[in-house]
C-alpha positions in Angstrom: 79.1 -185.0 -7.5 80.9 -183.0 -5.1 79.6 -181.7 -1.9 79.9 -178.4 -1.4 80.2 -177.5 2.5 77.8 -175.0 3.9 80.1 -174.4 7.4 81.7 -170.8 7.5 85.2 -170.3 8.7 83.0 -168.7 11.7 81.0 -171.5 12.4 83.8 -173.8 12.5 85.8 -171.2 14.9 82.6 -171.4 16.8 82.5 -174.8 17.3 86.0 -175.2 18.6 85.3 -172.2 20.9 82.6 -174.4 22.6 84.5 -177.0 22.6 87.6 -176.0 24.1 84.9 -174.3 26.9 83.5 -177.4 27.7 86.6 -179.8 27.3 87.8 -176.7 29.9 85.0 -176.5 32.2 84.8 -180.7 32.7 89.0 -180.4 33.5 87.9 -177.7 36.2 85.0 -180.0 37.8 87.7 -183.0 37.7 90.0 -181.2 39.6 88.4 -180.0 42.2 86.6 -183.5 42.8 90.1 -184.5 42.9 91.4 -182.4 45.6 91.7 -183.9 49.1 90.5 -181.1 51.1 90.1 -182.1 55.1 89.1 -178.2 55.5 85.3 -177.6 54.9 86.3 -174.2 55.0 88.6 -173.8 52.4 86.3 -176.0 51.0 83.3 -174.4 50.8 85.5 -171.2 49.1 87.1 -173.3 46.6 83.6 -175.0 45.7 81.7 -171.6 45.3 84.5 -170.3 42.7 84.6 -173.6 41.1 80.7 -173.3 40.5 81.2 -169.2 39.9 83.5 -170.5 37.0 81.4 -173.3 35.6 78.5 -170.8 35.2 80.4 -168.5 33.0 81.3 -171.4 31.1 78.0 -172.9 30.4 76.7 -168.3 29.8 79.7 -168.3 27.3 78.8 -171.6 25.4 75.3 -170.0 25.6 76.2 -166.8 24.1 78.1 -168.3 21.5 75.6 -170.9 21.0 72.8 -168.0 20.2 75.1 -166.5 17.6 
């Protein structure tokens, strides 16, 4: 008997989008952690920006998951 998938193209696209956002979020965190920032002010400013981007990624993931 052939298995019929109930996964629509929209669901597959959503899964792919979520996966891509998670991957980029991980890369952003890693890139920040790999930076050798000696200037505390610059580090704090960049860290704030990175945290804001990560929050946006998390929000977008949550929105996509709720659809």
